[in-house]
C-alpha positions in Angstrom: 0.0 0.0 0.0 1.4 3.4 -0.9 2.1 5.8 1.9 0.1 9.0 2.4 1.0 11.8 0.0 2.1 15.2 1.3 0.8 16.8 -2.0 -2.8 16.0 -2.5 -4.1 16.1 -6.1 -5.8 19.2 -7.3 -4.8 22.9 -7.1 -1.6 23.3 -5.1 -0.8 26.2 -2.8 1.6 28.8 -4.2 3.7 31.3 -2.4 1.2 33.9 -3.1 -2.4 34.1 -4.5 -2.8 33.7 -8.3 -3.2 36.8 -10.4 -6.4 38.1 -11.8 -9.2 40.2 -10.5 -9.8 38.0 -7.5 -6.4 38.8 -5.9 -6.8 41.3 -3.1 -3.3 42.2 -2.3 -0.1 40.1 -2.6 1.5 39.4 0.7 5.2 40.1 0.5 5.6 38.6 4.0 3.5 36.9 6.6 2.8 40.1 8.4 1.3 42.0 5.5 -2.5 42.3 5.5 -4.4 41.5 2.4 -7.3 43.8 1.2 -10.9 42.8 1.5 -11.9 43.8 -2.1 -15.7 43.5 -2.5 -16.2 41.7 0.9 -18.0 44.0 3.4 -17.4 41.9 6.6 -14.8 39.2 7.3 -15.7 37.3 10.5 -13.8 34.3 11.9 -15.4 31.6 14.0 -13.2 29.8 16.4 -13.2 27.6 19.5 -9.6 26.9 20.6 -10.2 23.2 20.5 -12.0 20.6 18.2 -15.1 18.7 18.9 -17.4 21.5 20.1 -19.4 22.0 16.9 -17.5 25.1 15.6 -17.8 24.0 11.9 -21.5 23.1 12.3 -22.2 26.5 14.0 -20.4 28.3 11.2 -22.4 26.4 8.6 -25.7 27.1 10.5 -24.9 30.8 10.7 -23.9 31.0 7.0 -27.2 29.3 6.0 -29.3 31.6 8.3 -27.7 34.7 6.9 -28.3 33.5 3.4 -32.0 32.9 4.2 -32.1 36.6 5.2 -31.1 37.5 1.7 -27.5 38.3 2.5 -24.6 37.2 0.2 -22.4 35.0 2.3 -19.2 33.0 1.6 -17.5 30.3 3.7 -13.8 29.8 3.9 -12.9 26.5 5.6 -9.6 27.3 7.2 -9.5 24.1 9.2 -7.2 22.6 6.6 -6.3 19.4 8.4 -9.8 18.7 9.7 -12.2 20.1 7.1 -15.9 19.5 7.8 -17.7 22.1 5.8 -18.0 20.2 2.5 -19.5 17.2 4.2 -22.0 19.4 6.1 -23.3 20.9 2.8 -22.9 17.8 0.6 -20.2 19.3 -1.6 -17.3 17.6 -3.4 -14.3 18.8 -5.4 -12.3 19.5 -7.3 -11.7 23.3 -7.3 -11.1 24.8 -10.7 -8.8 27.7 -11.7 -9.4 28.9 -15.2 -6.6 31.5 -15.0 -8.8 34.2 -13.4 -8.6 32.8 -9.9 -10.1 29.8 -8.1 -13.8 29.2 -8.5 -15.4 28.2 -5.2 -18.0 25.5 -4.9 -21.5 26.6 -4.2 -24.2 25.2 -1.9 -27.8 24.8 -3.2 -28.7 28.2 -1.6 -25.8 29.9 -3.3 -23.1 30.0 -0.6 -19.6 29.9 -2.2 -17.3 27.5 -0.3 -13.6 26.7 -0.4 -12.0 23.9 1.6 -8.9 21.7 1.5 -11.3 18.8 1.3 -11.8 19.7 -2.4 -8.1 19.1 -3.0 -8.2 15.3 -2.2 -9.9 12.6 -4.2 -10.6 10.4 -1.1 -12.6 12.2 1.6 -10.8 10.1 4.2 -7.3 11.0 2.9 -5.3 13.1 5.4 -3.8 16.4 4.5 -0.3 16.0 5.9 1.2 19.4 5.5 3.5 21.5 7.7 2.4 24.8 9.1 3.9 27.1 6.5 2.2 25.2 3.6 -1.1 25.3 5.5 -0.9 29.0 6.1 0.0 29.7 2.4 -3.1 27.7 1.3 -5.4 29.7 3.7 -4.0 32.9 2.3 -4.6 31.6 -1.3 -8.1 30.7 -0.3 -8.7 34.3 0.8 -6.8 36.2 -1.8 -6.9 34.0 -4.8 -10.6 33.0 -4.9 -13.3 34.6 -7.0 -15.5 35.5 -4.0 -17.2 38.4 -5.9 -19.3 40.8 -3.8 -20.2 39.5 -0.4 -21.9 40.9 2.6 -20.1 38.4 4.9 -17.2 36.0 4.5 -17.2 33.5 7.4 -13.9 31.8 8.2 -14.1 28.4 10.0 -10.9 28.7 11.9 -8.4 25.9 12.7 -8.4 25.0 16.4 -5.6 26.0 18.7 -3.3 29.1 19.1 -0.4 28.0 17.0 1.2 29.4 13.8 -1.7 28.7 11.6 -4.4 30.9 13.4 -1.6 33.4 14.1 -0.9 33.8 10.4 -4.6 34.1 9.6 -4.9 36.9 12.2 -1.9 38.7 10.8 -2.6 38.4 7.1 -6.4 38.4 6.7 -8.3 41.6 7.6 -10.7 40.1 10.1 -13.4 42.5 11.4 -14.3 40.3 14.4 -14.5 36.8 15.8 -17.2 34.6 17.2 -16.3 31.9 19.8 -18.0 28.5 20.1 -17.7 26.2 23.0 -19.7 23.7 25.1 -20.8 23.9 28.7 -18.0 21.8 30.2 -15.5 23.8 32.3 -12.7 22.3 30.2 -14.1 23.7 27.0 -14.5 27.1 28.7 -10.9 27.1 29.8 -9.6 26.3 26.3 -11.8 28.8 24.5 -10.4 31.5 26.8 -7.0 30.8 25.3 -8.4 31.5 21.8 -10.2 34.7 23.1 -7.1 36.0 24.8 -5.1 35.3 21.6 -7.6 37.3 19.5 -7.7 40.1 22.0 -3.9 40.3 22.2 -3.8 40.6 18.4 -6.4 43.3 18.4 -9.1 41.2 16.7 -12.5 42.4 18.0 -14.5 39.8 20.0 -18.0 39.8 18.7 -19.6 37.3 21.0 -19.9 33.7 22.3 -22.0 30.8 21.3 -22.7 27.8 23.6 -23.2 24.7 21.5 -24.9 21.5 22.9 -26.2 23.7 25.7 -29.2 21.7 26.4 -31.5 18.9 25.2 -35.3 19.0 25.0 -36.8 15.7 26.0 -38.7 14.3 23.0 -41.4 12.9 25.3 -42.2 15.5 27.9 -40.4 18.6 26.6 -38.3 19.0 29.8 -35.0 20.8 29.2 -32.1 18.5 30.1 -28.5 19.7 30.7 -26.4 16.8 29.5 -23.1 18.6 30.0 -24.0 20.5 33.2 -24.9 24.1 33.9 -24.3 26.7 31.2 -21.1 28.7 31.5 -21.4 31.0 28.5 -23.0 33.9 30.4 -20.1 34.0 32.9 -17.5 33.9 30.2 -19.3 36.5 28.2 -19.4 38.9 31.2 -15.7 38.3 31.9 -14.8 39.3 28.3 -17.4 42.0 27.9 -19.1 40.4 24.9 -22.7 39.4 24.2 -24.0 35.8 24.3 -25.0 35.2 20.6 -26.8 32.0 21.2 -27.3 28.7 23.1 -27.7 25.9 20.6 -29.3 22.6 21.7 -28.4 19.0 21.1 -30.8 18.1 18.3 -30.9 14.7 16.5 -32.4 16.4 13.5 -29.3 18.6 13.2 -27.0 15.6 13.5 -29.0 13.8 10.7 -28.8 16.9 8.5 -25.1 17.2 9.0 -24.6 13.5 8.1 -26.8 13.8 5.0 -25.1 17.0 3.8 -28.3 19.1 4.2 -27.3 21.4 7.0 -28.3 24.3 4.9 -32.0 23.2 5.2 -32.0 22.9 9.0 -33.9 25.7 10.7 -34.8 26.3 14.4 -35.7 29.2 16.7 -32.2 28.9 18.2 -30.5 29.3 14.8 -32.8 32.3 13.9 -31.9 33.9 17.3 -28.2 33.3 16.6 -28.5 35.1 13.2 -30.3 38.0 14.8 -27.8 38.4 17.6 -24.8 38.0 15.2 -26.0 40.8 12.9 -26.6 43.0 15.9 -23.1 42.3 17.2 -21.5 43.1 13.8 -23.5 46.3 13.6 -22.4 47.4 17.1 -18.8 46.6 16.3 -18.9 48.5 13.0 -20.5 51.5 14.7 -17.8 51.3 17.5 -15.0 51.2 14.9 -16.4 54.2 13.0 -16.7 56.2 16.3 -13.1 55.3 17.2 -11.9 56.5 13.8 
């Protein structure tokens, strides 16, 4: 059996985004910010650790914003653990016709790029070192034909290492949303990500608690499978709003498995969308006032 390849088939990362109208600034070094072009708001979604539903929350938020008539793109920056294509039922490859990379599109019209589109087998690992991963993320931002967007959501890689650091330093992020679960351990780890963003002057837009509760299918009683909620205390500590508390829902799990997460709707997701838009508006107003 052949060993794993370090260079998956499909478009390969280059040292800088390809030319053409999609390129928004060519980074001469890792500390140079790229321009936003026709993208109004760039928002990162992070967690500090995996397994808390960060990618699903990002996908739900993107779908909810699209239902509200907004133009939304989704950049899957979790290069070594991409989940977004599976959630939306998308497959590669990505195409570059010389004018920039063409993203895949969900049925509702959300353009998506992901490292998952670069491998033929969805179970094949992407075994790349940090510098190559960061160059790919930069190419996904600056070398893709995103066209005009109200929002570009970035599904961030977990952790506080060189990859998220480069994202913060090269992509003009307007704010960041943090996703975690009720367990004290998840709260401890997400604070590391929040502190990193704050230290790098990335505005904290708010917090989302995923798997916050479970509604009994028989009697409707609210059950707390992972203990009491901790999102309100963390939000107060960092001076940010609670954007939502998402429940454990078997229907959501089924939609994710079937690639139809874009069709999933709930009161909690609608409330998340409303709170997110309010947080972005407040941050935008604050930035204008500061200027």
